[in-house]
VMD Tcl script that builds the backbone (N, CA, C; Angstrom):
set m [mol new atoms 540]
animate dup $m
set s [atomselect $m all]
$s set {name element resname resid chain x y z} {
  {N N UNK 1 A 6.271 32.818 -8.834}
  {CA C UNK 1 A 5.060 32.262 -7.488}
  {C C UNK 1 A 6.352 31.297 -7.263}
  {N N UNK 2 A 5.746 31.267 -5.683}
  {CA C UNK 2 A 6.725 30.301 -4.788}
  {C C UNK 2 A 6.054 28.951 -5.177}
  {N N UNK 3 A 6.437 27.827 -4.556}
  {CA C UNK 3 A 6.007 26.669 -4.853}
  {C C UNK 3 A 5.032 26.776 -3.937}
  {N N UNK 4 A 4.970 27.092 -2.812}
  {CA C UNK 4 A 3.768 27.189 -2.202}
  {C C UNK 4 A 2.506 27.627 -2.595}
  {N N UNK 5 A 2.513 28.980 -3.147}
  {CA C UNK 5 A 1.613 30.140 -3.884}
  {C C UNK 5 A 1.039 28.895 -4.970}
  {N N UNK 6 A 1.836 28.401 -5.591}
  {CA C UNK 6 A 1.903 27.779 -6.980}
  {C C UNK 6 A 0.743 26.996 -6.744}
  {N N UNK 7 A 1.295 25.801 -5.476}
  {CA C UNK 7 A 0.080 24.486 -5.081}
  {C C UNK 7 A -0.861 25.357 -4.656}
  {N N UNK 8 A -1.116 26.035 -3.875}
  {CA C UNK 8 A -2.243 26.831 -3.232}
  {C C UNK 8 A -2.932 27.102 -4.772}
  {N N UNK 9 A -2.688 27.611 -5.711}
  {CA C UNK 9 A -3.284 27.939 -6.776}
  {C C UNK 9 A -3.702 26.670 -7.563}
  {N N UNK 10 A -3.061 25.724 -7.600}
  {CA C UNK 10 A -3.196 24.805 -8.316}
  {C C UNK 10 A -4.840 24.038 -7.573}
  {N N UNK 11 A -4.501 23.952 -6.246}
  {CA C UNK 11 A -5.572 23.605 -5.267}
  {C C UNK 11 A -6.738 24.555 -5.229}
  {N N UNK 12 A -6.781 25.698 -5.811}
  {CA C UNK 12 A -8.021 26.368 -5.583}
  {C C UNK 12 A -9.426 25.720 -5.902}
  {N N UNK 13 A -9.043 25.153 -7.137}
  {CA C UNK 13 A -10.303 24.185 -7.547}
  {C C UNK 13 A -10.869 22.946 -6.655}
  {N N UNK 14 A -12.071 23.118 -6.317}
  {CA C UNK 14 A -12.444 22.409 -5.557}
  {C C UNK 14 A -12.548 20.989 -5.448}
  {N N UNK 15 A -12.984 20.773 -6.878}
  {CA C UNK 15 A -12.709 18.982 -7.350}
  {C C UNK 15 A -11.011 18.866 -7.483}
  {N N UNK 16 A -10.263 19.484 -7.732}
  {CA C UNK 16 A -8.970 19.152 -7.797}
  {C C UNK 16 A -8.406 18.918 -6.187}
  {N N UNK 17 A -8.790 19.795 -5.393}
  {CA C UNK 17 A -8.290 19.636 -4.074}
  {C C UNK 17 A -8.831 18.406 -3.538}
  {N N UNK 18 A -9.929 17.923 -4.159}
  {CA C UNK 18 A -10.818 16.984 -3.520}
  {C C UNK 18 A -10.089 15.642 -3.897}
  {N N UNK 19 A -9.551 15.728 -4.843}
  {CA C UNK 19 A -8.624 14.549 -5.671}
  {C C UNK 19 A -7.129 14.419 -4.822}
  {N N UNK 20 A -6.610 15.569 -4.968}
  {CA C UNK 20 A -5.583 15.493 -4.003}
  {C C UNK 20 A -5.464 15.380 -2.624}
  {N N UNK 21 A -6.485 15.412 -1.563}
  {CA C UNK 21 A -6.382 14.827 -0.274}
  {C C UNK 21 A -6.986 13.660 -0.589}
  {N N UNK 22 A -7.841 13.171 -1.470}
  {CA C UNK 22 A -8.248 11.784 -1.163}
  {C C UNK 22 A -6.724 10.938 -1.843}
  {N N UNK 23 A -6.025 11.474 -2.530}
  {CA C UNK 23 A -4.606 10.734 -2.614}
  {C C UNK 23 A -3.834 10.947 -1.267}
  {N N UNK 24 A -3.734 11.947 -0.641}
  {CA C UNK 24 A -3.209 12.004 0.850}
  {C C UNK 24 A -3.333 11.338 1.545}
  {N N UNK 25 A -4.957 10.983 1.528}
  {CA C UNK 25 A -5.294 10.146 2.659}
  {C C UNK 25 A -5.368 8.589 2.404}
  {N N UNK 26 A -5.069 8.211 1.187}
  {CA C UNK 26 A -5.006 6.856 0.292}
  {C C UNK 26 A -4.048 6.775 -0.307}
  {N N UNK 27 A -2.570 6.970 -0.159}
  {CA C UNK 27 A -1.297 6.883 -0.789}
  {C C UNK 27 A -1.564 5.859 -1.376}
  {N N UNK 28 A -0.948 5.519 -2.447}
  {CA C UNK 28 A -1.032 4.200 -3.027}
  {C C UNK 28 A -2.107 3.777 -3.907}
  {N N UNK 29 A -3.346 4.452 -3.785}
  {CA C UNK 29 A -4.443 4.084 -4.631}
  {C C UNK 29 A -4.125 4.473 -6.254}
  {N N UNK 30 A -4.794 3.451 -7.120}
  {CA C UNK 30 A -5.423 3.679 -7.961}
  {C C UNK 30 A -6.085 4.452 -8.723}
  {N N UNK 31 A -6.326 4.724 -10.122}
  {CA C UNK 31 A -7.622 5.684 -10.494}
  {C C UNK 31 A -8.462 5.272 -10.279}
  {N N UNK 32 A -8.889 3.688 -10.439}
  {CA C UNK 32 A -10.513 3.661 -10.254}
  {C C UNK 32 A -10.690 3.772 -8.462}
  {N N UNK 33 A -9.943 3.408 -7.755}
  {CA C UNK 33 A -10.027 3.351 -6.256}
  {C C UNK 33 A -10.506 5.178 -6.115}
  {N N UNK 34 A -9.604 5.728 -6.393}
  {CA C UNK 34 A -9.638 7.231 -6.234}
  {C C UNK 34 A -10.965 7.791 -6.766}
  {N N UNK 35 A -11.404 7.355 -8.178}
  {CA C UNK 35 A -12.644 7.522 -8.675}
  {C C UNK 35 A -13.930 6.934 -7.863}
  {N N UNK 36 A -13.797 5.831 -7.196}
  {CA C UNK 36 A -15.030 5.121 -6.196}
  {C C UNK 36 A -14.853 5.957 -5.078}
  {N N UNK 37 A -13.693 6.763 -4.330}
  {CA C UNK 37 A -13.857 7.120 -3.188}
  {C C UNK 37 A -14.197 8.636 -3.269}
  {N N UNK 38 A -14.144 8.979 -4.548}
  {CA C UNK 38 A -14.556 10.923 -4.644}
  {C C UNK 38 A -15.814 10.895 -5.300}
  {N N UNK 39 A -16.379 9.513 -5.952}
  {CA C UNK 39 A -17.533 9.660 -6.455}
  {C C UNK 39 A -18.051 10.569 -7.936}
  {N N UNK 40 A -16.589 11.027 -8.420}
  {CA C UNK 40 A -16.380 12.080 -9.391}
  {C C UNK 40 A -16.536 10.856 -10.606}
  {N N UNK 41 A -16.728 11.538 -11.857}
  {CA C UNK 41 A -16.579 10.930 -13.083}
  {C C UNK 41 A -15.109 10.446 -13.509}
  {N N UNK 42 A -15.229 9.381 -14.031}
  {CA C UNK 42 A -13.591 8.778 -14.445}
  {C C UNK 42 A -12.940 9.809 -15.116}
  {N N UNK 43 A -13.560 10.354 -16.136}
  {CA C UNK 43 A -12.801 11.322 -17.070}
  {C C UNK 43 A -12.418 12.405 -16.171}
  {N N UNK 44 A -13.138 13.091 -15.207}
  {CA C UNK 44 A -12.533 13.716 -14.203}
  {C C UNK 44 A -11.547 13.574 -13.627}
  {N N UNK 45 A -11.566 12.538 -13.080}
  {CA C UNK 45 A -10.458 11.998 -11.874}
  {C C UNK 45 A -9.431 11.922 -13.044}
  {N N UNK 46 A -9.463 11.087 -13.963}
  {CA C UNK 46 A -8.052 11.007 -14.460}
  {C C UNK 46 A -7.384 12.341 -15.206}
  {N N UNK 47 A -8.192 13.287 -15.457}
  {CA C UNK 47 A -7.929 14.614 -16.014}
  {C C UNK 47 A -6.801 15.138 -14.750}
  {N N UNK 48 A -7.721 15.214 -13.428}
  {CA C UNK 48 A -6.979 16.093 -12.578}
  {C C UNK 48 A -5.835 15.428 -11.911}
  {N N UNK 49 A -5.702 14.119 -11.927}
  {CA C UNK 49 A -4.771 13.243 -11.809}
  {C C UNK 49 A -3.623 13.712 -12.389}
  {N N UNK 50 A -3.782 13.699 -13.558}
  {CA C UNK 50 A -2.516 13.902 -14.295}
  {C C UNK 50 A -2.272 15.350 -14.405}
  {N N UNK 51 A -3.176 16.178 -14.614}
  {CA C UNK 51 A -2.578 17.833 -13.900}
  {C C UNK 51 A -2.123 17.825 -12.807}
  {N N UNK 52 A -2.502 17.390 -11.670}
  {CA C UNK 52 A -1.715 17.484 -10.441}
  {C C UNK 52 A -0.147 16.543 -10.564}
  {N N UNK 53 A -0.107 15.492 -11.332}
  {CA C UNK 53 A 1.382 14.684 -11.431}
  {C C UNK 53 A 1.717 16.041 -12.264}
  {N N UNK 54 A 1.372 16.432 -13.262}
  {CA C UNK 54 A 2.391 17.315 -14.280}
  {C C UNK 54 A 2.729 18.659 -13.261}
  {N N UNK 55 A 2.013 18.943 -12.711}
  {CA C UNK 55 A 2.327 20.393 -11.735}
  {C C UNK 55 A 3.118 19.739 -10.670}
  {N N UNK 56 A 3.459 18.478 -10.525}
  {CA C UNK 56 A 4.489 18.176 -9.335}
  {C C UNK 56 A 4.223 18.155 -7.983}
  {N N UNK 57 A 2.694 17.917 -8.010}
  {CA C UNK 57 A 1.843 18.137 -6.396}
  {C C UNK 57 A 2.009 16.540 -5.728}
  {N N UNK 58 A 1.734 15.516 -7.286}
  {CA C UNK 58 A 1.461 14.137 -6.763}
  {C C UNK 58 A 2.480 13.224 -7.553}
  {N N UNK 59 A 2.774 12.332 -7.429}
  {CA C UNK 59 A 3.782 11.286 -8.255}
  {C C UNK 59 A 2.931 9.864 -8.250}
  {N N UNK 60 A 3.513 9.564 -9.401}
  {CA C UNK 60 A 3.122 7.942 -9.852}
  {C C UNK 60 A 3.952 6.844 -9.483}
  {N N UNK 61 A 3.694 5.756 -9.568}
  {CA C UNK 61 A 4.535 4.662 -9.631}
  {C C UNK 61 A 3.508 3.262 -10.132}
  {N N UNK 62 A 4.530 3.035 -11.122}
  {CA C UNK 62 A 3.690 1.833 -12.324}
  {C C UNK 62 A 4.000 0.475 -11.828}
  {N N UNK 63 A 3.168 -0.342 -11.281}
  {CA C UNK 63 A 2.829 -1.679 -11.163}
  {C C UNK 63 A 2.135 -2.599 -11.980}
  {N N UNK 64 A 3.088 -3.108 -12.536}
  {CA C UNK 64 A 2.407 -3.775 -13.829}
  {C C UNK 64 A 1.711 -2.780 -14.730}
  {N N UNK 65 A 0.518 -3.461 -15.376}
  {CA C UNK 65 A -0.477 -2.245 -15.433}
  {C C UNK 65 A -1.276 -1.264 -14.986}
  {N N UNK 66 A -0.727 -1.212 -13.444}
  {CA C UNK 66 A -1.609 -0.324 -12.799}
  {C C UNK 66 A -0.332 0.848 -12.143}
  {N N UNK 67 A -1.090 2.103 -12.601}
  {CA C UNK 67 A -0.278 3.534 -11.825}
  {C C UNK 67 A -0.776 3.929 -10.564}
  {N N UNK 68 A -0.242 3.925 -10.047}
  {CA C UNK 68 A -0.855 4.050 -8.692}
  {C C UNK 68 A -0.069 5.699 -7.969}
  {N N UNK 69 A -0.880 6.393 -6.938}
  {CA C UNK 69 A -0.594 7.686 -7.058}
  {C C UNK 69 A -0.154 8.309 -5.572}
  {N N UNK 70 A 0.678 9.067 -5.349}
  {CA C UNK 70 A 1.053 9.407 -3.772}
  {C C UNK 70 A 1.646 10.639 -3.718}
  {N N UNK 71 A 1.324 11.092 -2.470}
  {CA C UNK 71 A 2.018 12.466 -2.131}
  {C C UNK 71 A 3.188 12.871 -2.787}
  {N N UNK 72 A 3.843 13.986 -2.536}
  {CA C UNK 72 A 5.422 14.066 -3.053}
  {C C UNK 72 A 6.275 13.524 -1.844}
  {N N UNK 73 A 5.630 13.531 -0.637}
  {CA C UNK 73 A 6.575 13.276 0.395}
  {C C UNK 73 A 6.833 11.758 1.031}
  {N N UNK 74 A 6.097 11.114 0.026}
  {CA C UNK 74 A 6.252 9.384 0.163}
  {C C UNK 74 A 7.901 9.281 -0.367}
  {N N UNK 75 A 7.955 8.146 0.620}
  {CA C UNK 75 A 9.425 7.771 0.222}
  {C C UNK 75 A 9.547 6.585 -0.820}
  {N N UNK 76 A 10.389 6.454 -1.404}
  {CA C UNK 76 A 10.227 5.342 -2.617}
  {C C UNK 76 A 10.447 4.019 -2.035}
  {N N UNK 77 A 10.832 3.863 -0.542}
  {CA C UNK 77 A 10.433 2.847 0.114}
  {C C UNK 77 A 8.959 2.668 0.262}
  {N N UNK 78 A 8.787 3.463 1.220}
  {CA C UNK 78 A 7.115 3.611 1.380}
  {C C UNK 78 A 6.134 3.356 0.508}
  {N N UNK 79 A 6.511 3.764 -0.669}
  {CA C UNK 79 A 5.671 3.390 -2.580}
  {C C UNK 79 A 5.769 2.170 -2.406}
  {N N UNK 80 A 7.090 1.721 -2.264}
  {CA C UNK 80 A 7.254 0.029 -2.328}
  {C C UNK 80 A 6.360 -0.712 -1.963}
  {N N UNK 81 A 6.106 -0.327 0.024}
  {CA C UNK 81 A 5.407 -1.086 0.765}
  {C C UNK 81 A 3.810 -0.881 0.468}
  {N N UNK 82 A 3.414 0.336 0.354}
  {CA C UNK 82 A 2.197 0.938 0.257}
  {C C UNK 82 A 1.573 0.077 -1.255}
  {N N UNK 83 A 2.305 0.314 -2.006}
  {CA C UNK 83 A 2.021 -0.892 -3.710}
  {C C UNK 83 A 1.716 -2.034 -3.178}
  {N N UNK 84 A 2.294 -2.823 -2.341}
  {CA C UNK 84 A 2.011 -4.039 -1.994}
  {C C UNK 84 A 0.893 -4.111 -0.860}
  {N N UNK 85 A 0.621 -3.158 -0.137}
  {CA C UNK 85 A -0.269 -3.188 0.952}
  {C C UNK 85 A -1.469 -2.642 0.418}
  {N N UNK 86 A -1.533 -2.244 -0.659}
  {CA C UNK 86 A -2.910 -1.970 -1.392}
  {C C UNK 86 A -3.422 -3.087 -2.122}
  {N N UNK 87 A -2.756 -4.372 -2.233}
  {CA C UNK 87 A -3.216 -5.603 -2.950}
  {C C UNK 87 A -3.700 -6.243 -1.613}
  {N N UNK 88 A -5.173 -6.931 -1.623}
  {CA C UNK 88 A -5.487 -7.487 -0.523}
  {C C UNK 88 A -4.721 -8.960 -0.555}
  {N N UNK 89 A -4.693 -9.390 -1.406}
  {CA C UNK 89 A -4.375 -10.887 -1.148}
  {C C UNK 89 A -2.488 -10.797 -0.558}
  {N N UNK 90 A -2.078 -9.891 -0.993}
  {CA C UNK 90 A -0.811 -9.531 -0.670}
  {C C UNK 90 A -0.690 -9.082 0.513}
  {N N UNK 91 A -1.433 -8.133 1.078}
  {CA C UNK 91 A -1.683 -7.620 2.445}
  {C C UNK 91 A -1.809 -9.048 3.589}
  {N N UNK 92 A -2.727 -9.739 2.953}
  {CA C UNK 92 A -3.393 -10.787 3.894}
  {C C UNK 92 A -1.916 -11.871 4.269}
  {N N UNK 93 A -0.862 -11.852 3.429}
  {CA C UNK 93 A 0.384 -12.782 3.242}
  {C C UNK 93 A 1.342 -11.902 4.272}
  {N N UNK 94 A 1.165 -10.849 3.910}
  {CA C UNK 94 A 2.241 -9.865 4.676}
  {C C UNK 94 A 2.242 -9.591 6.017}
  {N N UNK 95 A 0.772 -9.972 6.158}
  {CA C UNK 95 A 0.174 -9.487 7.662}
  {C C UNK 95 A 0.596 -10.634 8.652}
  {N N UNK 96 A 0.151 -11.847 7.581}
  {CA C UNK 96 A 0.258 -13.366 8.252}
  {C C UNK 96 A 1.797 -13.654 8.762}
  {N N UNK 97 A 2.601 -13.136 7.776}
  {CA C UNK 97 A 3.968 -13.232 8.102}
  {C C UNK 97 A 4.801 -12.436 9.079}
  {N N UNK 98 A 3.954 -11.193 9.261}
  {CA C UNK 98 A 4.260 -10.317 10.149}
  {C C UNK 98 A 4.296 -10.916 11.588}
  {N N UNK 99 A 2.875 -11.427 11.489}
  {CA C UNK 99 A 2.481 -12.085 13.117}
  {C C UNK 99 A 2.882 -13.030 13.285}
  {N N UNK 100 A 3.697 -13.998 12.090}
  {CA C UNK 100 A 3.866 -15.144 12.464}
  {C C UNK 100 A 5.213 -15.662 11.816}
  {N N UNK 101 A 6.465 -15.516 12.851}
  {CA C UNK 101 A 7.426 -15.463 12.360}
  {C C UNK 101 A 8.040 -16.832 12.053}
  {N N UNK 102 A 8.583 -16.930 10.814}
  {CA C UNK 102 A 9.267 -18.525 10.386}
  {C C UNK 102 A 7.924 -19.342 10.161}
  {N N UNK 103 A 7.074 -18.836 9.059}
  {CA C UNK 103 A 5.892 -19.766 8.736}
  {C C UNK 103 A 6.037 -20.345 7.315}
  {N N UNK 104 A 5.722 -21.623 7.172}
  {CA C UNK 104 A 5.905 -22.072 5.736}
  {C C UNK 104 A 4.613 -21.461 4.700}
  {N N UNK 105 A 5.101 -22.241 3.262}
  {CA C UNK 105 A 4.181 -22.065 2.660}
  {C C UNK 105 A 2.517 -22.360 2.710}
  {N N UNK 106 A 2.606 -23.461 3.366}
  {CA C UNK 106 A 1.340 -24.202 3.580}
  {C C UNK 106 A 0.522 -23.506 4.419}
  {N N UNK 107 A 1.013 -22.848 5.569}
  {CA C UNK 107 A 0.810 -22.224 6.940}
  {C C UNK 107 A 0.239 -20.952 6.345}
  {N N UNK 108 A 0.932 -20.390 5.384}
  {CA C UNK 108 A 0.416 -18.624 4.631}
  {C C UNK 108 A -0.750 -19.262 3.836}
  {N N UNK 109 A -1.317 -20.002 2.768}
  {CA C UNK 109 A -1.952 -20.690 2.076}
  {C C UNK 109 A -3.048 -20.727 2.775}
  {N N UNK 110 A -2.877 -21.817 3.800}
  {CA C UNK 110 A -4.204 -22.294 4.695}
  {C C UNK 110 A -4.788 -20.905 5.366}
  {N N UNK 111 A -4.053 -20.361 6.247}
  {CA C UNK 111 A -4.429 -19.091 6.670}
  {C C UNK 111 A -4.827 -18.193 5.850}
  {N N UNK 112 A -4.504 -17.869 4.625}
  {CA C UNK 112 A -4.948 -16.604 3.957}
  {C C UNK 112 A -6.319 -17.078 2.789}
  {N N UNK 113 A -6.335 -18.421 3.120}
  {CA C UNK 113 A -7.371 -19.083 2.087}
  {C C UNK 113 A -7.297 -18.852 0.763}
  {N N UNK 114 A -5.697 -18.656 0.366}
  {CA C UNK 114 A -5.375 -18.583 -0.976}
  {C C UNK 114 A -5.012 -20.019 -1.760}
  {N N UNK 115 A -4.953 -20.070 -3.033}
  {CA C UNK 115 A -4.506 -20.963 -3.492}
  {C C UNK 115 A -3.001 -21.270 -3.301}
  {N N UNK 116 A -2.267 -22.744 -3.518}
  {CA C UNK 116 A -1.041 -22.591 -3.537}
  {C C UNK 116 A -0.376 -21.750 -4.259}
  {N N UNK 117 A -0.812 -21.814 -5.801}
  {CA C UNK 117 A -0.036 -21.257 -6.850}
  {C C UNK 117 A -0.145 -19.696 -6.598}
  {N N UNK 118 A -1.331 -19.151 -5.952}
  {CA C UNK 118 A -1.555 -17.547 -5.712}
  {C C UNK 118 A -0.866 -16.968 -4.552}
  {N N UNK 119 A -0.407 -18.202 -3.847}
  {CA C UNK 119 A 0.432 -17.837 -2.671}
  {C C UNK 119 A 1.865 -17.687 -3.095}
  {N N UNK 120 A 2.285 -18.617 -3.998}
  {CA C UNK 120 A 3.696 -18.354 -4.580}
  {C C UNK 120 A 3.869 -17.406 -5.149}
  {N N UNK 121 A 2.771 -17.167 -6.218}
  {CA C UNK 121 A 2.934 -15.881 -6.915}
  {C C UNK 121 A 3.244 -14.408 -6.168}
  {N N UNK 122 A 2.450 -14.095 -4.857}
  {CA C UNK 122 A 2.278 -13.248 -4.171}
  {C C UNK 122 A 3.489 -13.490 -3.020}
  {N N UNK 123 A 3.939 -14.366 -2.867}
  {CA C UNK 123 A 5.154 -14.658 -2.124}
  {C C UNK 123 A 6.490 -13.792 -3.038}
  {N N UNK 124 A 6.440 -14.679 -4.113}
  {CA C UNK 124 A 7.507 -13.810 -5.013}
  {C C UNK 124 A 7.526 -12.287 -5.253}
  {N N UNK 125 A 6.198 -11.924 -5.153}
  {CA C UNK 125 A 6.635 -10.330 -5.357}
  {C C UNK 125 A 7.315 -9.699 -3.719}
  {N N UNK 126 A 6.588 -10.317 -2.694}
  {CA C UNK 126 A 7.425 -10.044 -1.752}
  {C C UNK 126 A 8.737 -10.230 -1.477}
  {N N UNK 127 A 8.975 -11.485 -2.214}
  {CA C UNK 127 A 10.428 -11.433 -1.765}
  {C C UNK 127 A 11.457 -10.573 -2.885}
  {N N UNK 128 A 11.019 -10.434 -4.142}
  {CA C UNK 128 A 11.577 -9.953 -4.597}
  {C C UNK 128 A 11.830 -8.153 -4.208}
  {N N UNK 129 A 10.533 -7.843 -3.752}
  {CA C UNK 129 A 10.774 -6.420 -3.289}
  {C C UNK 129 A 11.475 -6.260 -2.062}
  {N N UNK 130 A 11.703 -7.555 -1.332}
  {CA C UNK 130 A 12.912 -7.275 -0.386}
  {C C UNK 130 A 11.804 -7.388 1.397}
  {N N UNK 131 A 10.645 -7.177 0.979}
  {CA C UNK 131 A 10.008 -7.389 2.373}
  {C C UNK 131 A 10.393 -8.690 3.112}
  {N N UNK 132 A 9.813 -9.803 2.468}
  {CA C UNK 132 A 10.147 -11.007 3.435}
  {C C UNK 132 A 11.585 -11.344 2.976}
  {N N UNK 133 A 11.906 -12.637 3.557}
  {CA C UNK 133 A 13.453 -13.363 2.891}
  {C C UNK 133 A 12.861 -14.866 3.181}
  {N N UNK 134 A 13.247 -15.798 2.480}
  {CA C UNK 134 A 12.993 -17.169 2.377}
  {C C UNK 134 A 14.041 -17.715 3.190}
  {N N UNK 135 A 13.918 -19.027 3.854}
  {CA C UNK 135 A 15.162 -19.823 4.383}
  {C C UNK 135 A 14.596 -21.172 4.126}
  {N N UNK 136 A 15.367 -21.921 3.178}
  {CA C UNK 136 A 15.228 -23.479 3.045}
  {C C UNK 136 A 15.517 -24.345 4.017}
  {N N UNK 137 A 14.510 -24.995 4.644}
  {CA C UNK 137 A 14.852 -26.011 5.575}
  {C C UNK 137 A 14.479 -27.578 5.229}
  {N N UNK 138 A 15.367 -28.253 4.747}
  {CA C UNK 138 A 14.966 -29.387 4.357}
  {C C UNK 138 A 14.409 -29.396 3.197}
  {N N UNK 139 A 13.077 -29.989 2.779}
  {CA C UNK 139 A 12.781 -29.588 1.371}
  {C C UNK 139 A 11.175 -28.633 1.869}
  {N N UNK 140 A 11.098 -28.005 2.645}
  {CA C UNK 140 A 10.431 -26.719 2.897}
  {C C UNK 140 A 11.055 -25.332 3.323}
  {N N UNK 141 A 10.431 -24.453 2.528}
  {CA C UNK 141 A 10.863 -23.005 2.658}
  {C C UNK 141 A 10.065 -22.366 3.756}
  {N N UNK 142 A 10.471 -21.599 4.576}
  {CA C UNK 142 A 9.934 -20.663 5.563}
  {C C UNK 142 A 10.377 -19.339 5.201}
  {N N UNK 143 A 9.012 -18.741 5.239}
  {CA C UNK 143 A 9.370 -17.211 5.360}
  {C C UNK 143 A 9.279 -16.572 6.843}
  {N N UNK 144 A 9.983 -15.412 6.712}
  {CA C UNK 144 A 10.129 -14.276 7.691}
  {C C UNK 144 A 10.103 -12.713 6.984}
  {N N UNK 145 A 9.750 -12.011 7.926}
  {CA C UNK 145 A 9.742 -10.507 7.681}
  {C C UNK 145 A 11.033 -10.194 7.401}
  {N N UNK 146 A 11.703 -9.208 6.474}
  {CA C UNK 146 A 12.971 -8.576 6.177}
  {C C UNK 146 A 12.905 -7.177 6.479}
  {N N UNK 147 A 11.730 -6.560 6.034}
  {CA C UNK 147 A 11.888 -5.106 6.048}
  {C C UNK 147 A 11.548 -4.617 7.603}
  {N N UNK 148 A 11.564 -3.682 7.887}
  {CA C UNK 148 A 11.474 -2.977 9.333}
  {C C UNK 148 A 9.994 -2.727 9.760}
  {N N UNK 149 A 9.790 -4.310 10.753}
  {CA C UNK 149 A 8.216 -4.244 10.936}
  {C C UNK 149 A 7.707 -2.692 11.553}
  {N N UNK 150 A 8.470 -1.861 12.128}
  {CA C UNK 150 A 8.041 -0.753 12.563}
  {C C UNK 150 A 7.795 0.391 11.312}
  {N N UNK 151 A 8.248 0.237 10.574}
  {CA C UNK 151 A 8.145 1.146 9.284}
  {C C UNK 151 A 6.556 0.650 8.538}
  {N N UNK 152 A 6.286 -0.904 8.459}
  {CA C UNK 152 A 5.295 -1.536 7.912}
  {C C UNK 152 A 4.341 -0.966 8.779}
  {N N UNK 153 A 4.416 -1.274 10.154}
  {CA C UNK 153 A 3.244 -0.863 11.282}
  {C C UNK 153 A 3.143 0.587 11.308}
  {N N UNK 154 A 3.856 1.685 10.927}
  {CA C UNK 154 A 3.596 3.317 10.874}
  {C C UNK 154 A 2.779 3.281 9.766}
  {N N UNK 155 A 3.306 2.634 8.796}
  {CA C UNK 155 A 2.204 2.846 7.074}
  {C C UNK 155 A 0.878 2.350 7.184}
  {N N UNK 156 A 0.775 1.264 8.206}
  {CA C UNK 156 A -0.754 0.875 8.592}
  {C C UNK 156 A -1.303 1.434 9.496}
  {N N UNK 157 A -0.836 2.000 10.449}
  {CA C UNK 157 A -1.408 2.995 11.323}
  {C C UNK 157 A -1.562 4.526 10.619}
  {N N UNK 158 A -0.824 5.021 10.254}
  {CA C UNK 158 A -0.874 6.233 9.245}
  {C C UNK 158 A -2.242 6.070 8.339}
  {N N UNK 159 A -2.463 4.987 7.402}
  {CA C UNK 159 A -3.440 4.937 6.524}
  {C C UNK 159 A -4.710 3.913 6.822}
  {N N UNK 160 A -4.726 3.483 7.920}
  {CA C UNK 160 A -5.510 2.469 8.601}
  {C C UNK 160 A -7.083 2.623 8.104}
  {N N UNK 161 A -7.635 3.608 7.729}
  {CA C UNK 161 A -8.895 4.067 7.691}
  {C C UNK 161 A -9.161 3.725 6.161}
  {N N UNK 162 A -7.870 3.935 5.400}
  {CA C UNK 162 A -8.237 3.755 4.030}
  {C C UNK 162 A -8.116 2.043 3.611}
  {N N UNK 163 A -7.717 1.265 4.588}
  {CA C UNK 163 A -7.456 -0.116 4.383}
  {C C UNK 163 A -8.926 -0.963 4.726}
  {N N UNK 164 A -9.349 -0.361 5.435}
  {CA C UNK 164 A -11.080 -0.943 5.498}
  {C C UNK 164 A -10.874 -2.498 5.689}
  {N N UNK 165 A -10.368 -2.942 6.482}
  {CA C UNK 165 A -9.631 -4.536 6.581}
  {C C UNK 165 A -9.557 -4.658 8.255}
  {N N UNK 166 A -10.196 -5.832 8.565}
  {CA C UNK 166 A -10.057 -6.348 9.494}
  {C C UNK 166 A -9.015 -6.550 10.380}
  {N N UNK 167 A -8.111 -7.537 9.269}
  {CA C UNK 167 A -6.706 -8.050 9.733}
  {C C UNK 167 A -5.853 -6.816 10.118}
  {N N UNK 168 A -6.167 -5.302 9.224}
  {CA C UNK 168 A -5.021 -4.548 9.841}
  {C C UNK 168 A -5.352 -3.925 10.794}
  {N N UNK 169 A -6.619 -3.858 11.638}
  {CA C UNK 169 A -7.263 -3.291 12.561}
  {C C UNK 169 A -6.981 -4.219 14.018}
  {N N UNK 170 A -6.951 -5.862 13.720}
  {CA C UNK 170 A -6.557 -6.566 14.894}
  {C C UNK 170 A -5.121 -6.354 15.011}
  {N N UNK 171 A -3.962 -6.389 13.895}
  {CA C UNK 171 A -2.570 -6.268 14.097}
  {C C UNK 171 A -2.441 -5.046 14.891}
  {N N UNK 172 A -3.075 -3.814 14.363}
  {CA C UNK 172 A -2.675 -2.757 14.739}
  {C C UNK 172 A -2.945 -2.411 16.576}
  {N N UNK 173 A -3.942 -3.099 16.768}
  {CA C UNK 173 A -4.650 -3.361 18.407}
  {C C UNK 173 A -3.518 -3.979 19.117}
  {N N UNK 174 A -2.829 -5.144 18.409}
  {CA C UNK 174 A -2.068 -5.749 19.297}
  {C C UNK 174 A -0.798 -5.315 19.076}
  {N N UNK 175 A -0.287 -4.437 18.353}
  {CA C UNK 175 A 0.821 -3.617 18.330}
  {C C UNK 175 A 0.805 -2.685 19.252}
  {N N UNK 176 A -0.366 -2.062 19.262}
  {CA C UNK 176 A -0.242 -1.002 20.075}
  {C C UNK 176 A -0.563 -1.305 21.732}
  {N N UNK 177 A -1.054 -2.814 22.156}
  {CA C UNK 177 A -1.300 -3.039 23.252}
  {C C UNK 177 A 0.148 -3.510 23.676}
  {N N UNK 178 A 1.255 -4.287 22.859}
  {CA C UNK 178 A 2.348 -4.293 23.079}
  {C C UNK 178 A 3.423 -3.423 23.427}
  {N N UNK 179 A 3.048 -1.894 23.065}
  {CA C UNK 179 A 3.637 -0.718 23.238}
  {C C UNK 179 A 3.330 -0.221 24.557}
  {N N UNK 180 A 2.412 -0.519 25.547}
  {CA C UNK 180 A 2.011 -0.108 26.032}
  {C C UNK 180 A 2.359 -0.710 27.893}
}
mol reanalyze $m
mol bondsrecalc $m
mol representation Tube
mol addrep $m
């Protein structure tokens, strides 16, 4: 059986096909998010996700204790970015840095309404992933985007509906106006 025939055979079951399509529309979601989106019982979603991974229709990426699901055609760089963008606090920090080049820790914390320690924790994740870079200026650190702006924006646009976030909508609207 060819890869396409095998894929279509695996996706004949409506429940499994629905879960697969949910992951395609919401790349980087974790099990509980997929369960909420599909409205299916946790055990069923867990079983079918494992089945889809085992049959090479989906792949996973572990982030701490969280397993995130991706379509096979998602590059490892996009997986890294989507893993970060799927976390609301990290996303708000990243969008602030995206919109405000060369910003300080304090500006980020105030804008995102996160505590200083939480901001530090999430900035470290973004720095470790190479998405932002830090520059020391006297006794202050400033942060700017290191990842390609176009790649981040392409992911935000592609998965816009799955973020359900006014910040994402506003940034995309600004980006599209800039392109006109």
